[in-house]
ROFIDREN-270104 format. One record per residue (C-alpha): residue number from 1; x, y, z. Coordinates in Angstrom, 3 decimals. Each point is the difference from the previous one (the first is absolute). Example, Ala and Ser with C-alpha at 12.3 -4.5 7.8 and 13.67 -1.06 7.14 Angstrom:
% residues 2
1:12.300:-4.500:7.800
2:1.370:3.440:-0.660
This chain:
% residues 302
1:-100.451:-48.769:-38.298
2:2.839:1.303:-2.064
3:-0.425:3.386:1.511
4:0.455:-1.282:3.553
5:2.964:-2.041:-1.047
6:1.679:3.098:-1.440
7:-0.649:1.984:3.170
8:1.493:-2.756:2.173
9:3.087:-0.249:-2.180
10:0.540:3.791:0.184
11:-0.349:-0.028:3.779
12:2.562:-2.760:0.318
13:2.456:1.907:-2.179
14:-0.574:3.177:2.007
15:0.712:-1.799:3.269
16:3.176:-1.522:-1.395
17:1.225:3.462:-1.188
18:-0.752:1.629:3.359
19:1.778:-2.762:1.891
20:3.056:0.345:-2.265
21:0.044:3.786:0.547
22:-0.300:-0.501:3.730
23:2.839:-2.530:-0.068
24:2.270:2.527:-1.796
25:-0.778:2.924:2.400
26:2.881:0.769:2.478
27:-0.324:0.660:3.707
28:0.859:3.338:1.627
29:2.993:-1.636:1.696
30:1.433:-1.205:-3.303
31:-0.449:3.450:-1.529
32:1.733:1.716:2.918
33:2.949:-2.421:-0.240
34:0.334:0.731:-3.732
35:0.053:3.755:0.658
36:2.517:-0.301:2.874
37:2.366:-2.186:-2.013
38:0.416:2.967:-2.402
39:-0.735:2.801:2.453
40:2.688:2.416:-1.249
41:-1.050:-0.304:-3.647
42:-3.748:0.491:0.707
43:0.746:2.965:2.293
44:2.158:1.588:-2.694
45:-3.040:-0.369:-2.349
46:-2.344:1.519:2.646
47:-1.998:-3.258:0.357
48:-1.039:-0.306:3.628
49:-0.486:-3.380:1.664
50:-3.763:0.558:0.474
51:-0.530:0.890:-3.676
52:2.030:-3.017:-1.122
53:-1.995:-2.401:2.203
54:-3.338:1.306:-1.324
55:1.040:-0.419:-3.628
56:1.650:-3.342:0.694
57:-3.118:-1.434:1.640
58:-2.120:1.328:-2.856
59:2.128:-2.025:-2.394
60:1.559:3.016:-1.643
61:3.540:-0.608:-1.174
62:2.523:2.540:1.311
63:3.301:-0.072:-1.826
64:3.204:0.487:2.011
65:1.466:3.466:-0.713
66:3.182:-0.203:-2.013
67:3.213:1.091:1.784
68:1.264:3.387:-1.176
69:2.860:-0.220:-2.457
70:3.387:0.871:1.419
71:1.262:3.429:-0.951
72:2.833:-0.083:-2.535
73:3.445:0.407:1.522
74:1.842:3.274:-0.669
75:2.816:0.306:-2.475
76:2.639:-1.093:2.518
77:-0.745:-2.953:2.311
78:-0.048:0.729:3.702
79:3.001:-1.207:1.954
80:-0.660:-2.669:2.629
81:-0.105:1.282:3.551
82:3.000:-0.782:2.163
83:-0.540:-2.435:2.895
84:-0.941:1.779:3.209
85:2.778:0.205:2.607
86:-0.376:-0.748:3.679
87:0.412:2.635:2.705
88:3.165:-1.746:1.147
89:1.596:0.232:-3.452
90:-0.917:3.688:-0.278
91:1.457:0.767:3.430
92:3.213:-1.787:-0.965
93:0.314:2.119:-3.166
94:-0.498:3.239:1.962
95:2.474:-0.948:2.714
96:2.700:-0.972:-2.499
97:-0.010:3.643:-1.203
98:-1.191:1.660:3.222
99:2.302:3.036:-0.146
100:-0.936:0.874:-3.592
101:-3.763:-0.283:0.617
102:0.231:2.010:3.222
103:1.871:2.734:-1.842
104:-2.894:0.073:-2.510
105:-2.600:0.121:2.861
106:-1.432:-3.420:-0.942
107:-0.925:-1.760:3.238
108:-0.114:-3.760:0.383
109:-3.795:-0.049:0.396
110:-0.602:2.016:-3.207
111:2.474:-2.163:-1.923
112:-1.649:-3.254:1.131
113:-3.473:1.259:-0.993
114:1.113:0.977:-3.508
115:2.112:-3.131:-0.398
116:-2.901:-2.312:0.917
117:-2.292:1.897:-2.374
118:2.449:-0.786:-2.826
119:1.176:3.587:-0.426
120:3.630:0.279:-1.066
121:2.081:2.250:2.273
122:3.284:1.035:-1.550
123:3.020:0.272:2.266
124:0.782:3.714:0.570
125:3.157:1.039:-1.796
126:2.895:1.036:2.219
127:0.610:3.786:-0.062
128:2.856:1.024:-2.243
129:3.139:0.942:1.832
130:0.766:3.703:0.029
131:2.940:0.930:-2.242
132:3.223:0.165:1.937
133:1.873:3.262:0.374
134:3.310:0.769:-1.645
135:1.809:-2.155:2.527
136:-1.650:-3.237:1.197
137:-0.960:-0.013:3.647
138:1.966:-2.300:2.213
139:-1.924:-2.946:1.487
140:-1.269:0.629:3.498
141:2.065:-1.575:2.722
142:-1.758:-2.721:2.020
143:-1.569:1.322:3.201
144:1.951:-0.728:3.151
145:-1.458:-1.356:3.202
146:-0.241:2.070:3.172
147:2.591:-2.262:1.604
148:2.561:0.629:-2.773
149:-0.564:3.755:0.203
150:0.432:0.009:3.778
151:3.267:-1.942:-0.309
152:1.312:2.501:-2.563
153:-0.787:2.906:2.319
154:1.539:-1.680:3.039
155:3.203:-0.889:-1.873
156:0.572:3.777:-0.421
157:-1.964:1.226:2.998
158:2.500:2.679:1.072
159:0.192:1.605:-3.450
160:-3.793:0.070:-0.459
161:-0.556:1.400:3.482
162:2.540:2.723:-0.700
163:-2.046:0.887:-3.107
164:-3.287:-0.041:2.048
165:-1.378:-2.970:-1.928
166:-2.017:-2.092:2.464
167:-0.358:-3.751:-0.414
168:-3.759:0.239:-0.616
169:0.455:2.612:-2.767
170:2.764:-2.054:-1.610
171:-2.100:-3.186:-0.001
172:-2.980:1.783:-1.613
173:2.121:1.431:-2.832
174:1.952:-3.230:-0.424
175:-3.186:-2.093:-0.386
176:-1.397:2.532:-2.468
177:3.102:-0.532:-2.176
178:1.435:3.460:0.615
179:3.787:0.051:-0.047
180:1.499:1.502:3.165
181:3.663:0.900:-0.418
182:2.279:-0.519:2.962
183:0.916:3.435:1.452
184:3.581:0.923:-0.818
185:2.420:0.396:2.888
186:0.919:3.666:0.659
187:3.330:1.008:-1.541
188:2.831:0.744:2.415
189:0.526:3.711:0.546
190:3.345:1.304:-1.346
191:2.605:1.104:2.531
192:-0.121:3.792:0.748
193:3.736:0.585:-0.602
194:0.112:-0.644:-3.705
195:-3.109:-1.699:-1.309
196:1.125:-0.296:-3.621
197:3.655:-1.020:0.387
198:0.609:-3.711:0.538
199:1.463:-0.927:3.352
200:3.635:-1.007:-0.045
201:0.912:-3.378:1.343
202:1.431:0.203:3.503
203:3.565:-1.257:0.318
204:0.304:-3.391:1.575
205:1.722:0.134:3.365
206:1.510:-2.934:1.810
207:-2.083:-1.134:2.931
208:1.029:1.413:3.327
209:0.889:-2.391:2.807
210:-2.915:-0.794:2.307
211:-0.281:2.014:3.183
212:-0.803:-1.597:3.283
213:-3.631:0.545:0.906
214:-0.780:1.474:3.413
215:-1.678:-2.287:2.408
216:-3.750:0.324:-0.239
217:-1.811:1.000:3.148
218:-2.302:-2.666:1.325
219:-3.522:0.516:-1.286
220:-2.679:0.617:2.615
221:-2.061:-3.003:0.781
222:-3.519:-0.006:-1.416
223:-2.896:-2.297:0.690
224:-0.008:-3.070:-2.216
225:-1.960:0.268:-3.190
226:-2.717:-2.618:-0.619
227:1.357:-3.278:-1.496
228:1.845:0.028:-3.321
229:0.657:3.196:-1.906
230:-2.092:0.478:-3.172
231:1.430:-0.453:-3.429
232:0.994:3.326:-1.564
233:-2.951:1.178:-2.127
234:0.530:0.257:-3.723
235:-2.832:2.489:-0.693
236:-0.480:3.641:0.821
237:-3.188:-0.572:1.972
238:1.566:-2.630:2.309
239:2.097:1.169:2.977
240:2.329:-1.573:2.533
241:-1.158:2.130:2.912
242:-3.394:1.138:1.218
243:1.151:3.636:0.108
244:0.877:-0.005:-3.709
245:-3.435:-1.357:-0.861
246:-1.765:2.620:2.160
247:1.988:2.769:-1.671
248:-1.018:-1.368:-3.402
249:-3.739:-0.079:0.787
250:-0.798:2.096:3.080
251:-3.738:-0.124:-0.676
252:-0.190:-3.790:-0.482
253:0.345:-2.947:2.360
254:3.400:-1.762:0.071
255:-0.158:-3.823:-0.133
256:2.499:-2.830:-0.158
257:-0.266:-1.898:-3.344
258:1.025:-3.669:-0.006
259:1.441:-0.808:-3.448
260:-0.467:-3.762:0.415
261:-3.674:-0.101:1.006
262:-1.043:3.284:-1.723
263:-1.677:1.017:3.296
264:0.637:3.242:1.913
265:-0.138:0.416:3.776
266:-0.909:2.960:2.210
267:2.095:1.597:2.741
268:-0.439:-1.594:3.418
269:-0.241:-3.573:-1.269
270:2.756:-2.588:0.283
271:0.625:-0.296:-3.749
272:0.454:3.769:-0.476
273:3.626:0.477:-1.123
274:0.827:-3.589:1.016
275:-0.193:-2.160:-3.151
276:3.177:-0.992:-1.815
277:-0.938:1.386:-3.424
278:-1.908:3.251:0.203
279:0.078:3.785:0.153
280:-1.894:3.011:1.364
281:-2.520:1.389:-2.477
282:-2.914:2.379:-0.192
283:-3.285:-1.922:0.169
284:-1.370:1.392:-3.251
285:3.145:-0.882:-1.949
286:0.104:-3.469:1.554
287:-3.608:-0.604:-1.077
288:0.756:1.245:-3.528
289:2.835:-2.552:-0.270
290:-2.232:-2.932:0.915
291:0.574:-0.257:3.763
292:-2.993:-0.566:2.281
293:-0.556:0.672:3.697
294:0.350:-2.788:2.548
295:-3.398:-1.451:0.884
296:1.009:-0.614:3.612
297:1.028:3.592:0.718
298:-2.078:3.102:0.653
299:0.784:3.116:-1.982
300:0.873:2.937:2.268
301:-2.748:2.575:0.280
302:-2.889:-2.431:-0.668
């Protein structure tokens, strides 16, 4: 009787122990969640998820690997990194010193890349000025415009033409800053009688009484000239008569230049030699002085 009672008591205790062990055993899902919550640490310790789940379900305790101790800092602490700049800020820095960076062959794209990466780019130093010579060089005169140079040439057109200096050549040298001296007028030749001795002043004589002028013969009648006579030209390349202009430029076409409208007319048209302010000119010289051909007239020979 006592023997059976002891066996029954042992069986009951065994069942209670098994049930308690089964109650403490974890599911595979719980074990996986434990491993994944500390994934980085278990991977650093070479503990795979499958191995952890097997040991966890078997009731084996798996301690969490300790985090590696931080390496001691060097003797001098590291400086904090500067805040990263935007591309817009970097472009603004480059453009504020564009000439200096271009002289150092640092393009905007390269500068922006290094600036955004936090790399310091020192401003290139300006090249040292070359030592001056014994006497300091005079500052360069400001460049003149083509219009100013043309006006200078035209104000002394006769002198420059006599020296074979064309307007185009003068303007090119004038704009380049080259000084062009005005040609000196030729000195008067001494008289052949006595070139070195000064001429004596002629004695002043009282004026003689006026003599009666002979009656002038009547001039032959000529056909009337067209309208008003032109104003006397003030330049060497402007003529009062057509014959003078043809003698001046036998190979060029003679036109009538209207000073008021800056238009020239061809022979055979009603305005040729008929405007109030004008002169006969060679076509090429009229064009060079800013005159243009009449749009309502046909050029002879075309």
